[in-house]
TORKOL-4160 file (C-alpha; in steps of 0.2 Angstrom, whole numbers, padded with zeros to 4 digits, m for minus):
339
<pt num="1" X="0000" Y="0000" Z="0000"/>
<pt num="2" X="0007" Y="0017" Z="m0005"/>
<pt num="3" X="0008" Y="0032" Z="0006"/>
<pt num="4" X="m0002" Y="0046" Z="m0001"/>
<pt num="5" X="0007" Y="0062" Z="m0002"/>
<pt num="6" X="0001" Y="0080" Z="m0005"/>
<pt num="7" X="0013" Y="0095" Z="m0007"/>
<pt num="8" X="0008" Y="0112" Z="m0001"/>
<pt num="9" X="0017" Y="0124" Z="m0011"/>
<pt num="10" X="0024" Y="0122" Z="m0029"/>
<pt num="11" X="0039" Y="0133" Z="m0031"/>
<pt num="12" X="0058" Y="0130" Z="m0031"/>
<pt num="13" X="0057" Y="0116" Z="m0019"/>
<pt num="14" X="0039" Y="0110" Z="m0020"/>
<pt num="15" X="0040" Y="0106" Z="m0039"/>
<pt num="16" X="0056" Y="0096" Z="m0037"/>
<pt num="17" X="0050" Y="0086" Z="m0022"/>
<pt num="18" X="0034" Y="0083" Z="m0033"/>
<pt num="19" X="0044" Y="0075" Z="m0046"/>
<pt num="20" X="0054" Y="0065" Z="m0034"/>
<pt num="21" X="0039" Y="0058" Z="m0024"/>
<pt num="22" X="0032" Y="0052" Z="m0041"/>
<pt num="23" X="0048" Y="0042" Z="m0044"/>
<pt num="24" X="0045" Y="0032" Z="m0027"/>
<pt num="25" X="0038" Y="0014" Z="m0028"/>
<pt num="26" X="0030" Y="0016" Z="m0011"/>
<pt num="27" X="0022" Y="0033" Z="m0013"/>
<pt num="28" X="0007" Y="0041" Z="m0022"/>
<pt num="29" X="0007" Y="0060" Z="m0026"/>
<pt num="30" X="m0011" Y="0065" Z="m0024"/>
<pt num="31" X="m0009" Y="0083" Z="m0029"/>
<pt num="32" X="0000" Y="0100" Z="m0026"/>
<pt num="33" X="m0006" Y="0117" Z="m0019"/>
<pt num="34" X="m0003" Y="0133" Z="m0029"/>
<pt num="35" X="m0010" Y="0150" Z="m0022"/>
<pt num="36" X="m0010" Y="0159" Z="m0038"/>
<pt num="37" X="m0010" Y="0154" Z="m0057"/>
<pt num="38" X="0008" Y="0159" Z="m0064"/>
<pt num="39" X="0021" Y="0151" Z="m0076"/>
<pt num="40" X="0025" Y="0137" Z="m0064"/>
<pt num="41" X="0007" Y="0131" Z="m0065"/>
<pt num="42" X="0011" Y="0127" Z="m0083"/>
<pt num="43" X="0024" Y="0114" Z="m0078"/>
<pt num="44" X="0012" Y="0106" Z="m0066"/>
<pt num="45" X="m0001" Y="0104" Z="m0079"/>
<pt num="46" X="0012" Y="0096" Z="m0091"/>
<pt num="47" X="0017" Y="0084" Z="m0078"/>
<pt num="48" X="m0002" Y="0079" Z="m0076"/>
<pt num="49" X="m0002" Y="0085" Z="m0058"/>
<pt num="50" X="m0019" Y="0088" Z="m0049"/>
<pt num="51" X="m0020" Y="0106" Z="m0043"/>
<pt num="52" X="m0028" Y="0113" Z="m0027"/>
<pt num="53" X="m0029" Y="0131" Z="m0021"/>
<pt num="54" X="m0037" Y="0143" Z="m0009"/>
<pt num="55" X="m0056" Y="0144" Z="m0008"/>
<pt num="56" X="m0055" Y="0162" Z="m0015"/>
<pt num="57" X="m0043" Y="0158" Z="m0029"/>
<pt num="58" X="m0053" Y="0145" Z="m0038"/>
<pt num="59" X="m0060" Y="0157" Z="m0050"/>
<pt num="60" X="m0043" Y="0164" Z="m0054"/>
<pt num="61" X="m0037" Y="0147" Z="m0060"/>
<pt num="62" X="m0052" Y="0145" Z="m0070"/>
<pt num="63" X="m0049" Y="0161" Z="m0079"/>
<pt num="64" X="m0031" Y="0156" Z="m0082"/>
<pt num="65" X="m0038" Y="0141" Z="m0091"/>
<pt num="66" X="m0033" Y="0128" Z="m0078"/>
<pt num="67" X="m0043" Y="0115" Z="m0069"/>
<pt num="68" X="m0043" Y="0115" Z="m0050"/>
<pt num="69" X="m0047" Y="0099" Z="m0041"/>
<pt num="70" X="m0052" Y="0107" Z="m0025"/>
<pt num="71" X="m0046" Y="0117" Z="m0010"/>
<pt num="72" X="m0031" Y="0116" Z="0001"/>
<pt num="73" X="m0042" Y="0107" Z="0014"/>
<pt num="74" X="m0048" Y="0095" Z="0001"/>
<pt num="75" X="m0030" Y="0089" Z="m0003"/>
<pt num="76" X="m0025" Y="0088" Z="0015"/>
<pt num="77" X="m0040" Y="0077" Z="0019"/>
<pt num="78" X="m0036" Y="0065" Z="0005"/>
<pt num="79" X="m0017" Y="0062" Z="0010"/>
<pt num="80" X="m0007" Y="0054" Z="0024"/>
<pt num="81" X="0007" Y="0066" Z="0024"/>
<pt num="82" X="0008" Y="0084" Z="0018"/>
<pt num="83" X="0025" Y="0091" Z="0013"/>
<pt num="84" X="0024" Y="0109" Z="0016"/>
<pt num="85" X="0035" Y="0118" Z="0003"/>
<pt num="86" X="0027" Y="0136" Z="0006"/>
<pt num="87" X="0039" Y="0151" Z="0007"/>
<pt num="88" X="0049" Y="0155" Z="0023"/>
<pt num="89" X="0039" Y="0157" Z="0039"/>
<pt num="90" X="0022" Y="0153" Z="0029"/>
<pt num="91" X="0023" Y="0135" Z="0034"/>
<pt num="92" X="0019" Y="0138" Z="0053"/>
<pt num="93" X="0003" Y="0147" Z="0048"/>
<pt num="94" X="m0003" Y="0130" Z="0040"/>
<pt num="95" X="0002" Y="0120" Z="0055"/>
<pt num="96" X="m0015" Y="0122" Z="0064"/>
<pt num="97" X="m0024" Y="0116" Z="0049"/>
<pt num="98" X="m0013" Y="0101" Z="0048"/>
<pt num="99" X="m0017" Y="0098" Z="0066"/>
<pt num="100" X="m0035" Y="0100" Z="0065"/>
<pt num="101" X="m0037" Y="0088" Z="0050"/>
<pt num="102" X="m0025" Y="0075" Z="0059"/>
<pt num="103" X="m0012" Y="0074" Z="0046"/>
<pt num="104" X="0007" Y="0072" Z="0047"/>
<pt num="105" X="0017" Y="0086" Z="0040"/>
<pt num="106" X="0035" Y="0089" Z="0034"/>
<pt num="107" X="0042" Y="0107" Z="0035"/>
<pt num="108" X="0056" Y="0115" Z="0027"/>
<pt num="109" X="0072" Y="0124" Z="0034"/>
<pt num="110" X="0065" Y="0141" Z="0032"/>
<pt num="111" X="0054" Y="0138" Z="0047"/>
<pt num="112" X="0059" Y="0139" Z="0065"/>
<pt num="113" X="0065" Y="0124" Z="0074"/>
<pt num="114" X="0049" Y="0124" Z="0085"/>
<pt num="115" X="0037" Y="0121" Z="0071"/>
<pt num="116" X="0041" Y="0102" Z="0072"/>
<pt num="117" X="0046" Y="0089" Z="0084"/>
<pt num="118" X="0062" Y="0085" Z="0075"/>
<pt num="119" X="0074" Y="0094" Z="0064"/>
<pt num="120" X="0079" Y="0080" Z="0051"/>
<pt num="121" X="0093" Y="0074" Z="0041"/>
<pt num="122" X="0092" Y="0056" Z="0034"/>
<pt num="123" X="0110" Y="0051" Z="0038"/>
<pt num="124" X="0112" Y="0059" Z="0055"/>
<pt num="125" X="0095" Y="0056" Z="0064"/>
<pt num="126" X="0082" Y="0047" Z="0054"/>
<pt num="127" X="0077" Y="0036" Z="0068"/>
<pt num="128" X="0072" Y="0051" Z="0079"/>
<pt num="129" X="0059" Y="0055" Z="0066"/>
<pt num="130" X="0050" Y="0038" Z="0065"/>
<pt num="131" X="0032" Y="0040" Z="0068"/>
<pt num="132" X="0033" Y="0058" Z="0073"/>
<pt num="133" X="0019" Y="0070" Z="0067"/>
<pt num="134" X="0029" Y="0085" Z="0063"/>
<pt num="135" X="0046" Y="0085" Z="0055"/>
<pt num="136" X="0057" Y="0099" Z="0049"/>
<pt num="137" X="0070" Y="0096" Z="0035"/>
<pt num="138" X="0084" Y="0107" Z="0038"/>
<pt num="139" X="0090" Y="0120" Z="0025"/>
<pt num="140" X="0101" Y="0117" Z="0011"/>
<pt num="141" X="0117" Y="0123" Z="0019"/>
<pt num="142" X="0113" Y="0113" Z="0035"/>
<pt num="143" X="0110" Y="0098" Z="0025"/>
<pt num="144" X="0127" Y="0100" Z="0017"/>
<pt num="145" X="0136" Y="0103" Z="0033"/>
<pt num="146" X="0128" Y="0088" Z="0042"/>
<pt num="147" X="0132" Y="0075" Z="0028"/>
<pt num="148" X="0151" Y="0080" Z="0028"/>
<pt num="149" X="0151" Y="0080" Z="0048"/>
<pt num="150" X="0143" Y="0063" Z="0047"/>
<pt num="151" X="0156" Y="0057" Z="0035"/>
<pt num="152" X="0171" Y="0063" Z="0045"/>
<pt num="153" X="0163" Y="0055" Z="0061"/>
<pt num="154" X="0166" Y="0039" Z="0052"/>
<pt num="155" X="0184" Y="0042" Z="0053"/>
<pt num="156" X="0185" Y="0049" Z="0071"/>
<pt num="157" X="0174" Y="0058" Z="0083"/>
<pt num="158" X="0172" Y="0076" Z="0077"/>
<pt num="159" X="0179" Y="0088" Z="0090"/>
<pt num="160" X="0175" Y="0105" Z="0082"/>
<pt num="161" X="0170" Y="0112" Z="0065"/>
<pt num="162" X="0174" Y="0130" Z="0059"/>
<pt num="163" X="0167" Y="0135" Z="0042"/>
<pt num="164" X="0165" Y="0149" Z="0029"/>
<pt num="165" X="0150" Y="0148" Z="0018"/>
<pt num="166" X="0149" Y="0157" Z="0002"/>
<pt num="167" X="0131" Y="0159" Z="m0002"/>
<pt num="168" X="0122" Y="0161" Z="m0018"/>
<pt num="169" X="0113" Y="0178" Z="m0019"/>
<pt num="170" X="0097" Y="0172" Z="m0026"/>
<pt num="171" X="0089" Y="0157" Z="m0034"/>
<pt num="172" X="0089" Y="0158" Z="m0053"/>
<pt num="173" X="0070" Y="0164" Z="m0054"/>
<pt num="174" X="0072" Y="0177" Z="m0040"/>
<pt num="175" X="0074" Y="0191" Z="m0052"/>
<pt num="176" X="0068" Y="0204" Z="m0040"/>
<pt num="177" X="0084" Y="0201" Z="m0030"/>
<pt num="178" X="0096" Y="0205" Z="m0043"/>
<pt num="179" X="0107" Y="0210" Z="m0051"/>
<pt num="180" X="0118" Y="0210" Z="m0036"/>
<pt num="181" X="0135" Y="0218" Z="m0035"/>
<pt num="182" X="0147" Y="0215" Z="m0020"/>
<pt num="183" X="0150" Y="0202" Z="m0006"/>
<pt num="184" X="0140" Y="0204" Z="0010"/>
<pt num="185" X="0144" Y="0196" Z="0027"/>
<pt num="186" X="0128" Y="0187" Z="0032"/>
<pt num="187" X="0129" Y="0192" Z="0047"/>
<pt num="188" X="0144" Y="0202" Z="0051"/>
<pt num="189" X="0146" Y="0194" Z="0068"/>
<pt num="190" X="0147" Y="0175" Z="0069"/>
<pt num="191" X="0140" Y="0162" Z="0070"/>
<pt num="192" X="0129" Y="0163" Z="0055"/>
<pt num="193" X="0113" Y="0153" Z="0058"/>
<pt num="194" X="0119" Y="0138" Z="0049"/>
<pt num="195" X="0130" Y="0133" Z="0064"/>
<pt num="196" X="0115" Y="0135" Z="0075"/>
<pt num="197" X="0104" Y="0125" Z="0064"/>
<pt num="198" X="0117" Y="0111" Z="0064"/>
<pt num="199" X="0115" Y="0111" Z="0083"/>
<pt num="200" X="0097" Y="0107" Z="0082"/>
<pt num="201" X="0102" Y="0090" Z="0075"/>
<pt num="202" X="0119" Y="0087" Z="0083"/>
<pt num="203" X="0116" Y="0096" Z="0100"/>
<pt num="204" X="0133" Y="0095" Z="0108"/>
<pt num="205" X="0143" Y="0099" Z="0092"/>
<pt num="206" X="0156" Y="0113" Z="0094"/>
<pt num="207" X="0153" Y="0123" Z="0078"/>
<pt num="208" X="0155" Y="0140" Z="0072"/>
<pt num="209" X="0151" Y="0147" Z="0054"/>
<pt num="210" X="0153" Y="0163" Z="0044"/>
<pt num="211" X="0143" Y="0166" Z="0029"/>
<pt num="212" X="0146" Y="0177" Z="0014"/>
<pt num="213" X="0132" Y="0181" Z="0001"/>
<pt num="214" X="0140" Y="0182" Z="m0017"/>
<pt num="215" X="0132" Y="0188" Z="m0034"/>
<pt num="216" X="0129" Y="0171" Z="m0041"/>
<pt num="217" X="0113" Y="0160" Z="m0043"/>
<pt num="218" X="0121" Y="0143" Z="m0046"/>
<pt num="219" X="0126" Y="0135" Z="m0029"/>
<pt num="220" X="0134" Y="0138" Z="m0012"/>
<pt num="221" X="0152" Y="0133" Z="m0008"/>
<pt num="222" X="0158" Y="0128" Z="0010"/>
<pt num="223" X="0176" Y="0127" Z="0016"/>
<pt num="224" X="0177" Y="0118" Z="0033"/>
<pt num="225" X="0191" Y="0116" Z="0045"/>
<pt num="226" X="0187" Y="0101" Z="0056"/>
<pt num="227" X="0197" Y="0095" Z="0071"/>
<pt num="228" X="0195" Y="0076" Z="0075"/>
<pt num="229" X="0198" Y="0067" Z="0091"/>
<pt num="230" X="0211" Y="0055" Z="0083"/>
<pt num="231" X="0224" Y="0057" Z="0070"/>
<pt num="232" X="0218" Y="0053" Z="0052"/>
<pt num="233" X="0225" Y="0051" Z="0035"/>
<pt num="234" X="0220" Y="0059" Z="0019"/>
<pt num="235" X="0216" Y="0042" Z="0012"/>
<pt num="236" X="0205" Y="0037" Z="0027"/>
<pt num="237" X="0195" Y="0054" Z="0025"/>
<pt num="238" X="0193" Y="0052" Z="0006"/>
<pt num="239" X="0187" Y="0034" Z="0009"/>
<pt num="240" X="0174" Y="0039" Z="0021"/>
<pt num="241" X="0168" Y="0053" Z="0010"/>
<pt num="242" X="0167" Y="0041" Z="m0005"/>
<pt num="243" X="0158" Y="0028" Z="0006"/>
<pt num="244" X="0145" Y="0041" Z="0013"/>
<pt num="245" X="0128" Y="0042" Z="0003"/>
<pt num="246" X="0125" Y="0058" Z="m0006"/>
<pt num="247" X="0143" Y="0064" Z="m0006"/>
<pt num="248" X="0152" Y="0064" Z="m0023"/>
<pt num="249" X="0170" Y="0068" Z="m0025"/>
<pt num="250" X="0176" Y="0076" Z="m0041"/>
<pt num="251" X="0193" Y="0081" Z="m0048"/>
<pt num="252" X="0196" Y="0099" Z="m0047"/>
<pt num="253" X="0207" Y="0099" Z="m0062"/>
<pt num="254" X="0192" Y="0094" Z="m0073"/>
<pt num="255" X="0178" Y="0103" Z="m0064"/>
<pt num="256" X="0184" Y="0120" Z="m0057"/>
<pt num="257" X="0168" Y="0129" Z="m0054"/>
<pt num="258" X="0149" Y="0128" Z="m0049"/>
<pt num="259" X="0145" Y="0133" Z="m0067"/>
<pt num="260" X="0154" Y="0118" Z="m0074"/>
<pt num="261" X="0145" Y="0107" Z="m0061"/>
<pt num="262" X="0128" Y="0113" Z="m0066"/>
<pt num="263" X="0131" Y="0113" Z="m0084"/>
<pt num="264" X="0138" Y="0095" Z="m0083"/>
<pt num="265" X="0122" Y="0090" Z="m0073"/>
<pt num="266" X="0111" Y="0097" Z="m0087"/>
<pt num="267" X="0121" Y="0089" Z="m0101"/>
<pt num="268" X="0120" Y="0072" Z="m0092"/>
<pt num="269" X="0101" Y="0073" Z="m0091"/>
<pt num="270" X="0098" Y="0078" Z="m0073"/>
<pt num="271" X="0081" Y="0087" Z="m0072"/>
<pt num="272" X="0084" Y="0106" Z="m0071"/>
<pt num="273" X="0102" Y="0102" Z="m0069"/>
<pt num="274" X="0099" Y="0097" Z="m0052"/>
<pt num="275" X="0113" Y="0091" Z="m0040"/>
<pt num="276" X="0107" Y="0081" Z="m0025"/>
<pt num="277" X="0124" Y="0077" Z="m0018"/>
<pt num="278" X="0137" Y="0087" Z="m0009"/>
<pt num="279" X="0150" Y="0089" Z="m0022"/>
<pt num="280" X="0168" Y="0088" Z="m0014"/>
<pt num="281" X="0183" Y="0094" Z="m0023"/>
<pt num="282" X="0195" Y="0079" Z="m0019"/>
<pt num="283" X="0209" Y="0090" Z="m0022"/>
<pt num="284" X="0204" Y="0102" Z="m0008"/>
<pt num="285" X="0205" Y="0088" Z="0005"/>
<pt num="286" X="0219" Y="0092" Z="0017"/>
<pt num="287" X="0224" Y="0082" Z="0032"/>
<pt num="288" X="0237" Y="0085" Z="0045"/>
<pt num="289" X="0237" Y="0074" Z="0061"/>
<pt num="290" X="0219" Y="0078" Z="0068"/>
<pt num="291" X="0215" Y="0092" Z="0056"/>
<pt num="292" X="0205" Y="0092" Z="0041"/>
<pt num="293" X="0200" Y="0104" Z="0028"/>
<pt num="294" X="0189" Y="0103" Z="0013"/>
<pt num="295" X="0179" Y="0112" Z="0001"/>
<pt num="296" X="0162" Y="0107" Z="m0007"/>
<pt num="297" X="0148" Y="0113" Z="m0017"/>
<pt num="298" X="0129" Y="0113" Z="m0012"/>
<pt num="299" X="0115" Y="0115" Z="m0025"/>
<pt num="300" X="0103" Y="0125" Z="m0015"/>
<pt num="301" X="0088" Y="0121" Z="m0026"/>
<pt num="302" X="0090" Y="0102" Z="m0025"/>
<pt num="303" X="0100" Y="0095" Z="m0010"/>
<pt num="304" X="0085" Y="0094" Z="0002"/>
<pt num="305" X="0074" Y="0085" Z="m0011"/>
<pt num="306" X="0080" Y="0067" Z="m0006"/>
<pt num="307" X="0079" Y="0072" Z="0012"/>
<pt num="308" X="0060" Y="0076" Z="0010"/>
<pt num="309" X="0057" Y="0059" Z="0002"/>
<pt num="310" X="0066" Y="0050" Z="0017"/>
<pt num="311" X="0056" Y="0061" Z="0029"/>
<pt num="312" X="0040" Y="0054" Z="0022"/>
<pt num="313" X="0046" Y="0036" Z="0025"/>
<pt num="314" X="0051" Y="0041" Z="0043"/>
<pt num="315" X="0036" Y="0049" Z="0049"/>
<pt num="316" X="0025" Y="0035" Z="0042"/>
<pt num="317" X="0037" Y="0021" Z="0048"/>
<pt num="318" X="0035" Y="0015" Z="0030"/>
<pt num="319" X="0054" Y="0010" Z="0031"/>
<pt num="320" X="0063" Y="0010" Z="0048"/>
<pt num="321" X="0080" Y="0007" Z="0043"/>
<pt num="322" X="0088" Y="0024" Z="0037"/>
<pt num="323" X="0100" Y="0016" Z="0025"/>
<pt num="324" X="0086" Y="0006" Z="0016"/>
<pt num="325" X="0076" Y="0022" Z="0014"/>
<pt num="326" X="0091" Y="0031" Z="0008"/>
<pt num="327" X="0095" Y="0017" Z="m0005"/>
<pt num="328" X="0078" Y="0018" Z="m0012"/>
<pt num="329" X="0077" Y="0036" Z="m0014"/>
<pt num="330" X="0095" Y="0037" Z="m0022"/>
<pt num="331" X="0092" Y="0023" Z="m0034"/>
<pt num="332" X="0075" Y="0031" Z="m0040"/>
<pt num="333" X="0083" Y="0049" Z="m0042"/>
<pt num="334" X="0100" Y="0043" Z="m0049"/>
<pt num="335" X="0110" Y="0049" Z="m0035"/>
<pt num="336" X="0129" Y="0046" Z="m0036"/>
<pt num="337" X="0127" Y="0038" Z="m0053"/>
<pt num="338" X="0128" Y="0053" Z="m0065"/>
<pt num="339" X="0147" Y="0055" Z="m0065"/>
């Protein structure tokens, strides 16, 4: 029996998660919510998705020439799990509705920690989310940090993490935010919120991050300095990274930039040029005794997509073993198989 999933919000994340859910053998996508008819509705129609909207917006969709199958409430009543992919801070306004209709919900990293019972990363704390009613998939940058920290913890316990995050200034479609000139400290005083968000998952981790907003739309780049509890070798670190799901190592002599990574993903048939993995430049890995440094890219539009899929399995207890869920998700999305 398939889990019935509805997606509230069909924007940057929602449309990608919708595609991913449709790929899962144990899930059925019932429909998606759009609050206004716009160009993104056209892709939903082409994919054959059932559209739902607010009660007072139905006429707007009809005038746009698009069929609406009901209201937000209608969709929620007809599913087991709602993936809330609404804009930042909007998800919390829908939580009372999810509660009233008795449905489980998965929120995104733009919401505050207290919107959910658990902040979620499939590799780190899948088991904590089993059977929970409300789960928050952490943000793109936090997801990237957690995956790498998890990988390094397989070599030795992580004592501390210090990182600099170069953030994209806007997503490709966010034309109102650009053009952008200059580099902006975000915020000027550390830590940036990414370190605090990591600590919602790994509570006792010693971590500080700085963040810089850069005039690009393609991806973020992280450079981390990590102290381990035991001495390590470069070979051991690279082996751990290679063995960790959703981390991909590339040669910096061949792929030097986020632009080349995104272009290659498009060339090789990834939908929207999406990259679900942390892409680590193997050349950047530096190890000295208990010190490790490395640099990797995070595609902000795509990295949380597989995490949302795994969160559905966790809250419904559909799959109790995290590695089993990750394997299903990664195989259906072609993760780590494009290079």
